DRENDO-1510 file (C-alpha; in Angstrom, 1 decimal, always signed):
<recs>
REC; n; res; u; v; w
REC; 1; MET; +115.6; +12.8; +56.3 .
REC; 2; THR; +114.6; +16.5; +56.8 .
REC; 3; ASP; +118.0; +17.7; +55.5 .
REC; 4; ARG; +117.4; +16.2; +52.0 .
REC; 5; GLN; +117.0; +18.7; +49.2 .
REC; 6; ILE; +113.6; +18.5; +47.4 .
REC; 7; LEU; +113.2; +20.4; +44.1 .
REC; 8; LEU; +109.7; +21.5; +43.2 .
REC; 9; VAL; +109.0; +22.4; +39.6 .
REC; 10; ASP; +106.0; +24.1; +38.0 .
REC; 11; ASP; +105.5; +27.1; +35.7 .
REC; 12; ASP; +102.5; +28.2; +37.6 .
REC; 13; LYS; +103.6; +30.2; +40.7 .
REC; 14; ALA; +100.4; +29.8; +42.7 .
REC; 15; THR; +100.5; +26.0; +42.3 .
REC; 16; LEU; +104.2; +25.9; +43.0 .
REC; 17; ASN; +103.7; +27.9; +46.2 .
REC; 18; HIS; +100.9; +25.7; +47.4 .
REC; 19; LEU; +103.0; +22.6; +46.8 .
REC; 20; GLU; +105.8; +24.2; +48.8 .
REC; 21; LYS; +103.6; +24.9; +51.8 .
REC; 22; THR; +102.2; +21.3; +51.6 .
REC; 23; VAL; +105.7; +19.7; +51.5 .
REC; 24; ARG; +107.0; +21.9; +54.3 .
REC; 25; THR; +104.0; +21.0; +56.4 .
REC; 26; LEU; +105.0; +17.4; +56.1 .
REC; 27; GLY; +108.3; +18.2; +57.8 .
REC; 28; PHE; +110.6; +18.6; +54.8 .
REC; 29; ASN; +112.6; +21.9; +55.3 .
REC; 30; GLN; +115.1; +21.9; +52.5 .
REC; 31; VAL; +112.8; +22.9; +49.6 .
REC; 32; LEU; +114.0; +24.5; +46.4 .
REC; 33; LEU; +111.6; +26.0; +43.9 .
REC; 34; ALA; +112.1; +26.1; +40.1 .
REC; 35; HIS; +109.8; +28.1; +37.8 .
REC; 36; GLY; +109.7; +25.8; +34.8 .
REC; 37; ALA; +111.8; +22.9; +33.6 .
REC; 38; ASP; +114.8; +25.0; +32.3 .
REC; 39; ASN; +115.4; +26.4; +35.8 .
REC; 40; ALA; +115.0; +23.0; +37.3 .
REC; 41; TRP; +117.7; +21.6; +35.0 .
REC; 42; VAL; +120.1; +24.5; +35.9 .
REC; 43; ALA; +119.4; +23.6; +39.6 .
REC; 44; MET; +120.2; +20.0; +39.0 .
REC; 45; LYS; +123.5; +20.9; +37.4 .
REC; 46; ASN; +124.6; +23.2; +40.2 .
REC; 47; MET; +123.6; +21.4; +43.4 .
REC; 48; LYS; +122.8; +18.0; +44.8 .
REC; 49; ILE; +119.0; +17.3; +44.5 .
REC; 50; ASP; +117.7; +14.3; +46.4 .
REC; 51; CYS; +114.1; +14.3; +45.1 .
REC; 52; ILE; +112.1; +16.1; +42.4 .
REC; 53; ILE; +108.3; +16.8; +42.3 .
REC; 54; CYS; +107.3; +18.3; +39.0 .
REC; 55; ALA; +104.2; +19.3; +37.1 .
REC; 56; TYR; +103.3; +17.0; +34.2 .
REC; 57; GLU; +101.9; +19.8; +32.1 .
REC; 58; MET; +104.1; +23.0; +31.6 .
REC; 59; LYS; +104.2; +25.3; +28.6 .
REC; 60; GLU; +107.8; +25.6; +27.6 .
REC; 61; MET; +108.9; +22.0; +28.5 .
REC; 62; THR; +106.7; +19.3; +30.0 .
REC; 63; GLY; +107.6; +17.4; +33.2 .
REC; 64; LEU; +107.8; +14.3; +31.0 .
REC; 65; ALA; +110.5; +15.9; +28.9 .
REC; 66; LEU; +112.4; +17.0; +32.0 .
REC; 67; LEU; +112.2; +13.4; +33.3 .
REC; 68; ARG; +113.5; +12.0; +30.1 .
REC; 69; ILE; +116.6; +14.4; +30.2 .
REC; 70; ILE; +117.3; +13.6; +33.9 .
REC; 71; ARG; +117.1; +9.8; +33.3 .
REC; 72; ARG; +119.6; +10.1; +30.5 .
REC; 73; GLU; +122.3; +11.4; +33.0 .
REC; 74; PRO; +124.2; +8.8; +34.9 .
REC; 75; SER; +124.4; +11.1; +38.0 .
REC; 76; SER; +120.6; +11.5; +38.1 .
REC; 77; SER; +119.3; +8.3; +36.6 .
REC; 78; ASP; +118.1; +7.0; +40.0 .
REC; 79; THR; +117.0; +10.3; +41.5 .
REC; 80; PRO; +113.4; +10.0; +42.8 .
REC; 81; PHE; +111.2; +11.9; +40.4 .
REC; 82; PHE; +107.4; +12.4; +40.9 .
REC; 83; LEU; +105.0; +13.9; +38.5 .
REC; 84; THR; +101.8; +15.9; +39.5 .
REC; 85; ASP; +98.6; +16.4; +37.6 .
REC; 86; LYS; +94.9; +16.9; +38.1 .
REC; 87; ALA; +94.1; +13.7; +36.2 .
REC; 88; PHE; +96.4; +11.1; +34.9 .
REC; 89; THR; +95.2; +9.3; +31.7 .
REC; 90; LYS; +96.3; +5.9; +30.6 .
REC; 91; ILE; +98.6; +7.4; +28.0 .
REC; 92; LYS; +100.2; +9.7; +30.6 .
REC; 93; VAL; +100.8; +6.8; +33.0 .
REC; 94; ILE; +102.4; +4.6; +30.4 .
REC; 95; LYS; +104.7; +7.3; +29.0 .
REC; 96; ALA; +105.8; +8.3; +32.4 .
REC; 97; GLY; +106.3; +4.7; +33.5 .
REC; 98; GLN; +108.3; +3.8; +30.4 .
REC; 99; ILE; +110.8; +6.6; +31.1 .
REC; 100; GLY; +111.2; +5.7; +34.8 .
REC; 101; VAL; +109.0; +8.0; +36.9 .
REC; 102; THR; +109.1; +7.2; +40.6 .
REC; 103; GLY; +105.5; +8.0; +41.3 .
REC; 104; LEU; +102.4; +10.1; +40.5 .
REC; 105; PHE; +100.7; +12.7; +42.8 .
REC; 106; VAL; +97.1; +13.7; +41.9 .
REC; 107; ILE; +96.0; +17.2; +42.6 .
REC; 108; PRO; +94.5; +18.0; +45.2 .
REC; 109; TYR; +97.2; +16.2; +47.2 .
REC; 110; ASP; +96.6; +13.4; +49.7 .
REC; 111; GLU; +99.1; +14.5; +52.3 .
REC; 112; LYS; +99.5; +11.0; +53.8 .
REC; 113; VAL; +100.3; +9.5; +50.3 .
REC; 114; LEU; +102.6; +12.4; +49.6 .
REC; 115; SER; +104.5; +11.9; +52.8 .
REC; 116; LYS; +104.7; +8.1; +52.5 .
REC; 117; LYS; +106.0; +8.1; +48.9 .
REC; 118; ILE; +108.6; +10.9; +49.4 .
REC; 119; ARG; +110.0; +9.3; +52.5 .
REC; 120; SER; +110.1; +5.9; +50.9 .
REC; 121; ALA; +111.9; +7.3; +47.9 .
REC; 122; LEU; +114.4; +9.2; +50.0 .
REC; 123; ASP; +115.1; +6.1; +52.0 .
REC; 124; LYS; +115.8; +4.4; +48.7 .
REC; 125; ILE; +113.9; +1.3; +49.8 .
REC; 126; LYS; +114.6; -1.5; +47.3 .
REC; 127; GLU; +112.1; -4.2; +46.5 .
REC; 128; PRO; +113.6; -7.7; +47.2 .
REC; 129; VAL; +113.9; -8.4; +43.4 .
REC; 130; ILE; +115.9; -5.2; +42.8 .
REC; 131; GLN; +118.0; -5.8; +45.9 .
REC; 132; LYS; +118.8; -9.4; +44.8 .
REC; 133; ALA; +119.7; -8.1; +41.3 .
REC; 134; HIS; +122.0; -5.5; +42.7 .
REC; 135; GLU; +123.8; -8.0; +44.9 .
REC; 136; THR; +124.3; -10.3; +42.0 .
REC; 137; PHE; +125.7; -7.5; +39.9 .
REC; 138; GLU; +128.1; -6.4; +42.7 .
REC; 139; HIS; +129.2; -10.0; +43.1 .
REC; 140; GLY; +130.1; -10.1; +39.4 .
REC; 141; LEU; +132.2; -7.0; +39.7 .
REC; 142; GLU; +134.0; -8.5; +42.6 .
REC; 143; LEU; +134.9; -11.6; +40.5 .
REC; 144; ILE; +136.2; -9.3; +37.8 .
REC; 145; GLU; +138.5; -7.6; +40.3 .
REC; 146; LYS; +139.8; -11.0; +41.3 .
REC; 147; LYS; +140.3; -11.8; +37.5 .
REC; 148; GLU; +138.0; -14.8; +37.8 .
REC; 149; TYR; +136.5; -14.0; +34.5 .
REC; 150; ASP; +134.7; -17.3; +33.8 .
REC; 151; LYS; +132.9; -17.1; +37.1 .
REC; 152; ALA; +132.0; -13.4; +36.5 .
REC; 153; ILE; +130.4; -14.3; +33.1 .
REC; 154; GLN; +128.3; -17.0; +34.8 .
REC; 155; VAL; +127.1; -14.5; +37.4 .
REC; 156; PHE; +126.1; -11.9; +34.9 .
REC; 157; THR; +124.5; -14.5; +32.7 .
REC; 158; GLN; +122.4; -15.7; +35.7 .
REC; 159; LEU; +121.4; -12.0; +36.3 .
REC; 160; VAL; +120.1; -11.3; +32.8 .
REC; 161; SER; +118.4; -14.7; +32.4 .
REC; 162; GLN; +116.6; -14.7; +35.8 .
REC; 163; LYS; +112.8; -15.1; +35.8 .
REC; 164; GLU; +112.2; -11.5; +37.0 .
REC; 165; ASN; +113.0; -9.8; +33.8 .
REC; 166; PRO; +112.1; -6.2; +32.7 .
REC; 167; GLU; +109.6; -7.4; +30.1 .
REC; 168; TYR; +107.6; -9.2; +32.7 .
REC; 169; TYR; +107.2; -6.0; +34.8 .
REC; 170; PHE; +106.5; -3.8; +31.8 .
REC; 171; ASN; +103.6; -6.1; +30.9 .
REC; 172; ILE; +102.3; -5.9; +34.4 .
REC; 173; GLY; +102.5; -2.1; +34.1 .
REC; 174; TYR; +100.4; -2.1; +30.9 .
REC; 175; ILE; +97.8; -4.4; +32.5 .
REC; 176; LYS; +97.5; -2.4; +35.7 .
REC; 177; THR; +97.2; +0.8; +33.6 .
REC; 178; SER; +94.3; -0.7; +31.6 .
REC; 179; GLN; +92.6; -1.6; +34.8 .
REC; 180; GLY; +92.9; +2.0; +36.1 .
REC; 181; LYS; +95.3; +0.9; +38.9 .
REC; 182; HIS; +97.8; +3.6; +38.2 .
REC; 183; GLY; +99.8; +3.4; +41.4 .
REC; 184; GLU; +100.4; -0.3; +40.9 .
REC; 185; ALA; +101.2; +0.3; +37.3 .
REC; 186; ILE; +103.9; +2.8; +38.1 .
REC; 187; GLU; +105.4; +0.4; +40.7 .
REC; 188; ALA; +105.7; -2.2; +38.0 .
REC; 189; PHE; +107.1; +0.2; +35.4 .
REC; 190; SER; +109.6; +1.4; +38.0 .
REC; 191; MET; +110.8; -2.2; +38.6 .
REC; 192; ALA; +111.1; -2.7; +34.8 .
REC; 193; THR; +113.1; +0.4; +34.1 .
REC; 194; ARG; +115.5; -0.3; +37.1 .
REC; 195; LEU; +116.0; -3.9; +36.0 .
REC; 196; ASP; +116.6; -2.6; +32.4 .
REC; 197; ARG; +119.4; -0.4; +33.7 .
REC; 198; LEU; +120.9; -3.2; +35.7 .
REC; 199; PHE; +120.7; -5.6; +32.7 .
REC; 200; ALA; +122.4; -3.0; +30.5 .
REC; 201; LYS; +125.2; -2.7; +33.0 .
REC; 202; ALA; +125.5; -6.5; +33.2 .
REC; 203; TYR; +125.7; -6.8; +29.5 .
REC; 204; GLU; +128.2; -4.0; +29.4 .
REC; 205; GLU; +130.5; -5.7; +32.0 .
REC; 206; MET; +130.1; -9.0; +30.2 .
REC; 207; GLY; +131.4; -7.4; +27.1 .
REC; 208; ARG; +134.4; -6.0; +28.9 .
REC; 209; VAL; +135.1; -9.4; +30.5 .
REC; 210; TYR; +135.1; -11.0; +27.1 .
REC; 211; LYS; +137.4; -8.3; +25.8 .
REC; 212; LEU; +139.8; -9.0; +28.6 .
REC; 213; MET; +139.6; -12.7; +27.7 .
REC; 214; GLY; +140.5; -11.9; +24.1 .
REC; 215; ASP; +137.1; -12.8; +22.6 .
REC; 216; LEU; +136.3; -9.6; +20.7 .
REC; 217; ALA; +133.3; -11.0; +18.9 .
REC; 218; LYS; +131.5; -11.9; +22.2 .
REC; 219; ALA; +132.7; -8.5; +23.6 .
REC; 220; GLU; +131.0; -6.7; +20.7 .
REC; 221; GLU; +127.8; -8.8; +21.0 .
REC; 222; TYR; +127.2; -8.0; +24.6 .
REC; 223; MET; +128.2; -4.4; +24.5 .
REC; 224; GLN; +125.9; -3.9; +21.6 .
REC; 225; LEU; +123.1; -5.4; +23.7 .
REC; 226; ALA; +123.9; -2.9; +26.4 .
REC; 227; ALA; +123.8; +0.0; +24.0 .
REC; 228; GLU; +120.4; -1.1; +22.6 .
REC; 229; ILE; +118.9; -1.2; +26.1 .
REC; 230; TYR; +120.3; +2.2; +26.9 .
REC; 231; MET; +118.8; +3.6; +23.7 .
REC; 232; ASP; +115.5; +2.0; +24.4 .
REC; 233; THR; +115.5; +3.7; +27.8 .
REC; 234; ASP; +116.6; +7.1; +26.3 .
REC; 235; LYS; +120.1; +6.9; +27.8 .
REC; 236; ILE; +121.6; +8.1; +24.6 .
REC; 237; GLY; +124.9; +9.3; +26.1 .
REC; 238; ALA; +125.6; +5.9; +27.7 .
REC; 239; ALA; +124.8; +4.1; +24.4 .
REC; 240; GLU; +127.1; +6.4; +22.4 .
REC; 241; ASP; +130.0; +5.8; +24.8 .
REC; 242; ILE; +129.6; +2.0; +24.6 .
REC; 243; LEU; +129.4; +2.0; +20.8 .
REC; 244; ASN; +132.4; +4.2; +20.5 .
REC; 245; GLU; +134.3; +1.9; +22.9 .
REC; 246; ILE; +133.5; -1.0; +20.6 .
REC; 247; LEU; +134.8; +0.9; +17.6 .
REC; 248; GLU; +138.1; +1.6; +19.5 .
REC; 249; SER; +138.6; -2.1; +19.5 .
REC; 250; GLY; +139.1; -2.0; +15.8 .
REC; 251; THR; +135.7; -3.5; +14.7 .
REC; 252; ASP; +134.2; -2.8; +11.3 .
REC; 253; SER; +130.8; -4.2; +12.4 .
REC; 254; LEU; +127.7; -3.4; +10.4 .
REC; 255; ASN; +125.7; -3.4; +13.7 .
REC; 256; VAL; +127.8; -0.8; +15.4 .
REC; 257; PHE; +127.7; +1.7; +12.5 .
REC; 258; ASN; +124.0; +1.1; +11.9 .
REC; 259; THR; +123.2; +1.5; +15.6 .
REC; 260; LEU; +125.2; +4.7; +15.8 .
REC; 261; GLY; +123.3; +5.9; +12.8 .
REC; 262; VAL; +120.0; +5.3; +14.6 .
REC; 263; LEU; +121.4; +6.9; +17.8 .
REC; 264; TYR; +122.4; +10.1; +16.0 .
REC; 265; ARG; +119.1; +10.2; +14.2 .
REC; 266; LYS; +117.3; +10.1; +17.5 .
REC; 267; LYS; +119.6; +12.9; +18.8 .
REC; 268; GLY; +118.6; +14.9; +15.7 .
REC; 269; ASP; +122.2; +15.0; +14.3 .
REC; 270; THR; +121.4; +14.0; +10.8 .
REC; 271; GLN; +124.9; +14.6; +9.4 .
REC; 272; LEU; +126.6; +12.3; +11.9 .
REC; 273; ALA; +123.8; +9.7; +11.4 .
REC; 274; LEU; +124.4; +9.8; +7.7 .
REC; 275; THR; +128.2; +9.4; +8.2 .
REC; 276; GLN; +127.7; +6.3; +10.3 .
REC; 277; TYR; +125.2; +4.8; +7.8 .
REC; 278; LYS; +127.6; +5.3; +4.9 .
REC; 279; LYS; +130.4; +3.6; +6.9 .
REC; 280; ALA; +128.0; +0.7; +7.4 .
REC; 281; LEU; +127.4; +0.6; +3.6 .
REC; 282; LYS; +131.1; +0.5; +2.9 .
REC; 283; VAL; +131.4; -2.6; +5.1 .
REC; 284; HIS; +128.1; -4.2; +3.8 .
REC; 285; PRO; +127.0; -2.7; +0.5 .
REC; 286; ASP; +124.3; -5.3; -0.1 .
REC; 287; GLU; +122.5; -4.8; +3.3 .
REC; 288; PRO; +119.0; -3.5; +2.4 .
REC; 289; TYR; +118.2; -2.1; +5.9 .
REC; 290; ILE; +121.1; +0.4; +5.6 .
REC; 291; TYR; +119.6; +1.9; +2.5 .
REC; 292; TYR; +116.2; +1.9; +4.2 .
REC; 293; ASN; +117.5; +3.7; +7.3 .
REC; 294; ILE; +119.2; +6.3; +5.1 .
REC; 295; GLY; +115.9; +6.8; +3.3 .
REC; 296; ARG; +114.2; +7.3; +6.7 .
REC; 297; LEU; +116.8; +9.9; +7.5 .
REC; 298; TYR; +116.1; +11.8; +4.3 .
REC; 299; LEU; +112.4; +11.7; +5.1 .
REC; 300; ASP; +113.3; +13.4; +8.4 .
REC; 301; LEU; +115.0; +16.1; +6.3 .
REC; 302; LYS; +111.8; +16.4; +4.1 .
REC; 303; ASP; +113.9; +15.4; +1.1 .
REC; 304; THR; +111.4; +12.8; -0.4 .
REC; 305; SER; +113.3; +12.6; -3.7 .
REC; 306; GLN; +116.5; +11.4; -2.1 .
REC; 307; ALA; +114.5; +9.3; +0.4 .
REC; 308; LYS; +112.8; +7.5; -2.5 .
REC; 309; GLN; +116.1; +6.7; -4.2 .
REC; 310; PHE; +117.4; +4.9; -1.1 .
REC; 311; PHE; +114.1; +3.1; -0.5 .
REC; 312; GLN; +114.3; +1.9; -4.1 .
REC; 313; ALA; +117.9; +0.8; -3.6 .
REC; 314; ALA; +116.7; -1.2; -0.6 .
REC; 315; LEU; +114.2; -2.9; -2.8 .
REC; 316; GLU; +116.9; -3.7; -5.4 .
REC; 317; LYS; +118.8; -5.6; -2.7 .
REC; 318; ASP; +115.7; -7.3; -1.4 .
REC; 319; ALA; +112.6; -7.3; -3.7 .
REC; 320; GLY; +110.4; -8.5; -0.8 .
REC; 321; PHE; +111.2; -5.6; +1.5 .
REC; 322; GLU; +107.6; -4.7; +2.4 .
REC; 323; GLU; +108.4; -1.6; +4.6 .
REC; 324; ALA; +110.3; +0.0; +1.7 .
REC; 325; LYS; +107.4; -0.7; -0.7 .
REC; 326; GLN; +104.9; +0.9; +1.7 .
REC; 327; VAL; +107.0; +4.1; +2.2 .
REC; 328; ILE; +107.6; +4.5; -1.6 .
REC; 329; LYS; +103.8; +4.1; -2.1 .
REC; 330; ALA; +103.2; +6.8; +0.6 .
REC; 331; ILE; +105.7; +9.1; -1.0 .
REC; 332; ASP; +104.0; +8.7; -4.4 .
REC; 333; LEU; +100.6; +9.4; -2.8 .
REC; 334; GLY; +102.0; +12.5; -1.2 .
REC; 335; ILE; +101.1; +11.4; +2.4 .
REC; 336; VAL; +104.7; +11.7; +3.8 .
</recs>
């Protein structure tokens, strides 16, 4: 336990030094300091880090932003990550929980709480629900290895349809946050985000099994579901890999091109996003949502003239498209 590498992150040196002394007092000897999120990210790229304790508020990059980046990387998606702050508001708790924070430490620190949570995280103790889900997933992979594809599909279907689904735990997280029970809220959010990742992997493998069985339509359906979960949980790279894998199968699906457009828009790569949307239009030129999405893209670029043209094109395809009507009205009023 004491040989685990713990990374402490803060842009305030005095606060960082105080945290280091506290953590070392608890018996953790392998402690690395990073002054700011940028230095923390460099450390993560260059060495194995077993646990991160990071300030929520930092000037150049917040702890929340660093958490988001780390959770996007497959190699660090499960690395224990704690945030520290003098006072956690409901909004802070929900944002951190949705991204997948392991826990919260309030300053001044309660050393017993600090020690218990760090040790529990380093032991990677899994709740029974998570353990059962992992075991189900591993069983599915074993069946794929044995080429028992029908049985594998049944196992993965059982996993994603079980009672303990991510939405259930997300809702508990919101309720506990509103009650001011932040510790319990984070535990629920943690369950939800971990189940989400498992469900994404399950859908991903289901898609690959259907591909092996020659059912390309089903393969695309389930891999698309996996990509959407990854996007919702900010794992953009994983989503992009899956969507491109679908395209390599020779599909000309509207959903894949459209989702890639949304993905590249989230990444801030407007040109790639536009390319994917236009590919979607070639396949389905009468789909109003594609025109709408292109309009949103031009709004991001502050080109309201082009944006309005595409929103109007969406209305031409669907006269009852309320969202398009509202955005056009907002453009005409000069409020976007």
